[in-house]
Each structure stands twice: as structure tokens, then as C-alpha cells.
C-alpha positions in Angstrom: -5.1 -26.6 -33.9 -7.4 -26.6 -30.9 -10.4 -28.9 -30.7 -12.2 -27.3 -27.9 -15.8 -27.4 -29.1 -19.5 -27.9 -28.4 -20.7 -29.9 -31.3 -24.4 -29.6 -31.8 -25.8 -32.0 -34.3 -29.4 -31.1 -34.9 -31.8 -33.3 -36.8 -35.1 -34.6 -36.9 -36.5 -38.1 -36.4 -37.6 -39.0 -39.9 -39.2 -41.5 -42.0 -38.3 -40.7 -45.6 -39.3 -41.9 -49.0 -37.1 -40.7 -51.8 -35.9 -42.2 -55.1 -32.2 -43.3 -55.0 -31.6 -42.7 -58.8 -29.5 -39.8 -59.8 -31.4 -37.1 -61.8 -31.4 -37.4 -65.5 -29.7 -34.7 -67.3 -31.9 -31.5 -67.5 -34.1 -32.9 -64.8 -35.0 -30.7 -61.7 -32.5 -31.7 -59.0 -34.4 -30.0 -56.2 -34.5 -32.4 -53.3 -37.5 -32.7 -50.9 -37.7 -35.5 -48.4 -41.1 -36.6 -47.3 -40.9 -36.5 -43.4 -42.9 -36.9 -40.4 -41.3 -35.0 -37.6 -42.5 -34.4 -34.0 -39.2 -33.9 -32.1 -35.7 -32.7 -32.7 -32.6 -34.7 -31.7 -29.4 -32.9 -30.6 -26.1 -34.9 -30.3 -23.3 -32.7 -29.0 -20.1 -32.6 -27.0 -18.7 -30.0 -24.6 -15.2 -29.1 -23.9 -13.4 -26.3 -22.2 -10.9 -23.8 -23.7 -8.0 -26.2 -23.2 -9.8 -28.9 -25.3 -10.7 -31.1 -22.4 -14.1 -32.8 -22.7 -16.6 -32.0 -20.1 -18.8 -35.1 -19.4 -20.5 -34.4 -16.0 -23.2 -31.9 -17.1 -26.9 -32.6 -16.5 -30.1 -31.7 -18.2 -30.5 -28.5 -16.2 -27.1 -27.2 -17.4 -28.5 -26.7 -21.0 -30.7 -24.3 -22.7 -32.2 -24.9 -26.2 -33.3 -22.0 -28.3 -35.2 -22.4 -31.7 -35.5 -19.0 -33.6 -34.5 -17.5 -30.0 -37.4 -19.1 -28.3 -36.7 -21.3 -25.3 -37.6 -25.0 -25.8 -38.5 -27.6 -23.3 -36.1 -30.6 -23.2 -38.1 -33.8 -23.0 -35.3 -36.3 -23.0 -31.5 -36.1 -21.9 -28.8 -38.7 -21.8 -25.0 -38.7 -21.7 -23.7 -40.7 -24.5 -20.2 -42.2 -24.6 -18.5 -44.4 -27.2 -21.4 -44.4 -29.8 -20.7 -46.5 -32.7 -19.4 -44.6 -35.7 -20.8 -44.5 -39.2 -18.2 -42.9 -41.4 -17.9 -42.0 -45.0 -14.3 -41.3 -46.4 -14.6 -39.4 -49.8 -11.5 -39.4 -52.0 -11.1 -37.1 -54.9 -9.7 -39.1 -57.9 -10.0 -36.3 -60.5 -7.1 -35.0 -62.7 -6.9 -31.9 -60.7 -5.3 -33.7 -57.7 -3.0 -36.0 -59.6 0.1 -34.7 -58.0 -1.4 -35.1 -54.4 -3.0 -38.4 -55.0 -0.5 -40.3 -52.9 -1.0 -37.9 -50.0 -4.8 -38.5 -50.2 -4.3 -42.3 -50.0 -1.9 -42.1 -47.2 -4.2 -39.6 -45.1 -7.3 -41.8 -45.8 -5.4 -45.0 -44.7 -4.0 -43.3 -41.4 -7.5 -42.0 -40.6 -9.0 -45.5 -40.8 -6.2 -47.0 -38.7 -6.5 -44.4 -36.1 -10.4 -44.1 -35.8 -12.1 -47.4 -36.9 -13.0 -49.9 -34.1 -13.7 -53.1 -36.2 -16.4 -54.5 -33.9 -18.4 -51.3 -33.4 -17.8 -48.9 -36.3 -18.5 -49.0 -40.0 -17.2 -47.0 -42.9 -17.6 -46.6 -46.6 -15.1 -45.5 -49.2 -16.5 -43.3 -52.1 -14.3 -42.1 -54.9 -15.3 -39.2 -57.1 -14.2 -37.8 -60.4 -16.8 -37.5 -63.2 -19.2 -39.2 -60.9 -19.2 -40.8 -57.4 -18.4 -44.4 -57.0 -18.9 -46.7 -54.0 -15.5 -48.5 -53.7 -16.2 -50.2 -50.3 -19.6 -50.6 -48.7 -20.2 -50.2 -45.0 -17.7 -52.4 -43.2 -15.6 -52.5 -40.0 -12.8 -54.5 -42.0 -9.8 -52.3 -41.9 -7.9 -54.3 -44.4 -10.8 -54.1 -46.8 -11.0 -50.4 -46.5 -7.4 -49.8 -47.0 -7.4 -52.1 -50.0 -10.2 -50.1 -51.6 -8.2 -46.9 -51.0 -5.1 -48.2 -52.8 -7.0 -49.6 -55.7 -8.0 -46.0 -56.7 -6.5 -44.2 -59.7 -7.0 -40.5 -60.7 -8.6 -39.1 -63.9 -11.6 -37.3 -65.0 -13.6 -34.3 -63.7 -14.8 -33.5 -60.2 -18.3 -34.2 -58.8 -17.7 -33.3 -55.0 -21.3 -32.2 -54.4 -22.8 -35.4 -55.8 -20.4 -37.6 -53.8 -21.5 -35.8 -50.5 -25.2 -36.2 -51.5 -24.9 -39.8 -52.4 -22.8 -40.9 -49.4 -25.4 -39.1 -46.9 -28.6 -40.2 -48.6 -27.8 -43.7 -49.7 -25.4 -44.9 -46.9 -25.1 -42.8 -43.8 -28.9 -42.3 -43.4 -29.7 -46.0 -43.5 -28.8 -47.3 -40.0 -31.7 -46.7 -37.6 -32.4 -45.6 -35.1 -30.2 -42.6 -35.8 -29.5 -41.5 -32.3 -27.6 -44.7 -31.7 -24.9 -43.9 -34.1 -22.5 -40.9 -34.8 -22.1 -40.0 -38.4 -19.2 -38.3 -39.8 -17.6 -37.6 -43.2 -13.9 -37.1 -44.2 -13.3 -35.5 -47.5 -9.9 -35.4 -49.2 -10.0 -33.0 -52.2 -8.9 -29.6 -53.6 -12.7 -28.5 -53.2 -13.2 -27.7 -56.9 -16.4 -29.0 -58.5 -17.2 -29.0 -62.2 -19.3 -32.1 -62.7 -22.0 -32.3 -60.1 -25.8 -32.2 -60.8 -26.6 -31.5 -57.4 -25.6 -28.0 -56.1 -23.5 -27.1 -53.1 -26.4 -26.3 -50.9 -28.3 -29.4 -51.8 -25.4 -31.4 -50.7 -25.3 -29.4 -47.6 -29.0 -30.0 -46.9 -28.6 -33.7 -47.3 -25.6 -33.8 -44.9 -27.8 -31.9 -42.4 -30.6 -34.5 -42.8 -28.2 -37.3 -42.4 -26.9 -35.8 -39.2 -23.4 -35.9 -40.6 -20.5 -33.6 -39.4 -17.9 -33.0 -42.2 -14.1 -32.8 -41.7 -12.4 -31.6 -44.9 -8.8 -32.1 -45.7 -7.4 -29.9 -48.5 -4.8 -31.0 -50.9 -3.8 -27.3 -51.2 -0.3 -26.6 -49.8 0.3 -23.3 -51.5 -0.6 -21.3 -48.2 -3.1 -19.2 -50.4 -6.8 -19.6 -50.0 -8.4 -20.9 -53.1 -12.1 -21.0 -54.1 -11.9 -24.8 -53.4 -10.7 -24.1 -49.9 -13.5 -21.7 -49.2 -15.9 -24.5 -50.3 -14.4 -27.0 -47.8 -14.4 -24.3 -45.0 -18.1 -24.0 -45.7 -19.0 -27.5 -45.4 -17.0 -28.0 -42.3 -18.4 -24.8 -40.5 -22.0 -25.5 -41.5 -21.9 -29.0 -40.1 -19.8 -28.4 -37.0 -16.8 -29.9 -38.4 -13.2 -28.7 -39.2 -11.0 -28.2 -42.1 -7.4 -29.1 -42.5 -4.5 -27.8 -44.7 -1.5 -30.1 -44.1 1.7 -30.4 -46.1 1.9 -34.0 -45.6 -0.2 -37.0 -44.3 1.9 -37.3 -41.1 0.9 -33.9 -40.0 -2.7 -35.2 -39.5 -2.0 -38.1 -36.9 -2.9 -35.9 -33.8 -5.8 -34.4 -35.7 -7.3 -37.8 -36.4 -7.0 -38.8 -32.7 -8.7 -35.6 -31.7 -11.5 -36.2 -34.2 -12.0 -39.8 -32.9 -12.4 -38.3 -29.3 -14.8 -35.7 -30.4 -17.2 -38.2 -32.1 -17.2 -40.4 -29.0 -18.0 -38.0 -26.2 -21.6 -36.6 -26.7 -24.8 -35.6 -24.9 -28.2 -36.4 -26.4 -31.2 -34.1 -26.1 -34.7 -34.4 -27.5 -37.2 -31.7 -27.7 -40.6 -31.1 -29.4 -40.5 -27.7 -31.4 -42.8 -25.1 -30.1 -44.4 -24.0 -32.3 -44.2 -27.1 -34.6 -43.9 -25.8 -38.1 -44.3 -27.9 -41.3 -42.9 -25.4 -43.8 -40.0 -27.3 -45.2 -37.6 -24.5 -44.1 -34.4 -24.6 -42.2 -34.8 -23.6 -38.6 -32.1 -22.2 -36.5 -31.3 -23.7 -33.2 -28.8 -22.7 -30.5 -27.6 -24.7 -27.6 -26.2 -23.0 -24.5 -24.5 -24.1 -21.3 -25.9 -22.0 -18.7 -23.6 -19.8 -16.8 -20.5 -21.3 -18.3 -18.5 -18.8 -20.3 -15.5 -20.9 -19.9 -16.9 -23.4 -22.4 -16.4 -22.8 -26.1 -19.3 -23.3 -28.6 -18.8 -24.5 -32.2 -21.9 -26.1 -33.7 -24.3 -26.6 -36.5 -27.4 -24.7 -35.7 -30.6 -26.0 -37.2 -32.7 -28.6 -38.9 -35.2 -28.9 -41.7 -38.8 -28.9 -40.8 -41.2 -31.4 -42.4 -43.5 -30.7 -45.4 -47.2 -31.4 -45.1 -48.4 -34.3 -47.4 
């Protein structure tokens, strides 16, 4: 699989107040963050068609378009080796019982490959009938691996709730956001039958937490399932990737590539013109001027603030 990509992670600088309690049964699960946004942050990486990272570009090489309208870049920096904030979500429902050992091996391999104990932090979240925080943010690889191997399968599947919880309650916490790179690795069959939040509410929270999603499917039939389509949707919409390995060992090179992608970035800030406070999703496009040899794959947009 090729990893040549331009990752554009667009988000707003936000100051949010929101309850952290899950909704009661029958309660409206619509999510609305109270935000104050005056500029948009774009973290992205650039690579050529052979997958080699391009790290020598300047501010004038980029063009930012919001709703097809050119925007003025007010700050630009080249970021390397940003500390990572990672969430590893592991499906522990009955539906993946025969692939549970594969999930444990893949999650352990990812941690051992990617985590730098002094700089990076990760959480482990299991999900069956409900999401559960198994290991809080830590750079202790042994603690993370022990949490993974303590898991046992059983129950329904609350994938969307797990994504929502990990983004809102954990990945959004470390501030300022532009000093960290946030990513999520999900190991699951993609089926959901227990969540209170919807697919799009989970995606919205991933956008607001500046989180790119890498999805590892437990499906090895070679036939696309509805769950696979869900995983592709989350990965595509957040600028991530989805994988369909037969065994955990197939992922070793993929994990190294993910680590490299997360650590090679540019950082751009702009103030939207016109600035809208409609609470809607606004499309954004990043282009490298005059460079058709570079491949673009990105999440394109951010959620505008809502007036108080």
C-alpha cells in the first residue's frame, strides 16, 4: 500500500464547555460544542508519488481555499517530530471472538513500533456494550501492552460511542493543540449495534479533536462488508487509512509508515474570510502551487462556532 499523501488536518482553536456524562436513554444525543474561534489550524504532511516526504516547502508554496475562496495564511511553520497523542480502540464484542488474538497482537505491535516513551502518550479503550478506558494516557509501553492482554471478548458493539469518548474526554485535553499530533487506531469488524451516538456524531467529534483515524479490519474474507464500509468512511473523512490484513505480521511496515506520516508536518494558520458562526461544517482545500507531482489526500474542513 502506498502512503504518498498530503494530510491536511483542519481544526479550530477552541475553548469548549461540555458535559462528559453519556446521554441517558431516550435523551437527545445531539452534540454542540460551545466554541470561540477566530482562526483555523492546518497540520499536514506532503509527499511525492513514491511516498517520500517533502519537507523543504515554504509558506508561498501553499494555497488555502475555504468554500473555493482563497484565504490569507497568517502563520506558517514546518513541524517535525511532534509528540503524539494516540488512542488505540479495541473491539471486545462477541462478533470478533475468533479474531481477538489477532487484534491483541496488532495493537501490541503498533505500540512497540510507534510509541516513544519520553515524548508520546497513548490510551487503550475497549468497547463492547459500552466503551471502557483500560489504560489512561501514558508513555509506559509495558503498561499499555499489559492493558491490551488483560482484555476478554463478550457483549455487543459500541464503536461510535468509543470514538466519541476517546476524542472528547482524552485526545482533546492536552493544550495547546498545535503542539501535539492526534491519531486513533481502531481494531474492529466495523459493526455497531449498541451506540447512543451516531456515526456522524462520532465523526464530528473526531474532527473537533483533530484526530486522524487508521482502521484495521478483522475481516479476512476478501468481500466488503457493511462494517468495512464504515471503517473506510472514518479513515477517508479524517485523512487516515484502512487496512485489511490476514495476520498481524502483515501490518509491520504499515505501522512504520504511519509513524513517519504523523511526524512530518507543516503547520498553517489562517483567519476565515468571511468568518461565519453558523455551527456548520465548512469545506477547506489545501494545494501545493504548481506541483502536480505531489499527491493530495486529506480531510477537508472544520466546524464553525455557534454564537452564544
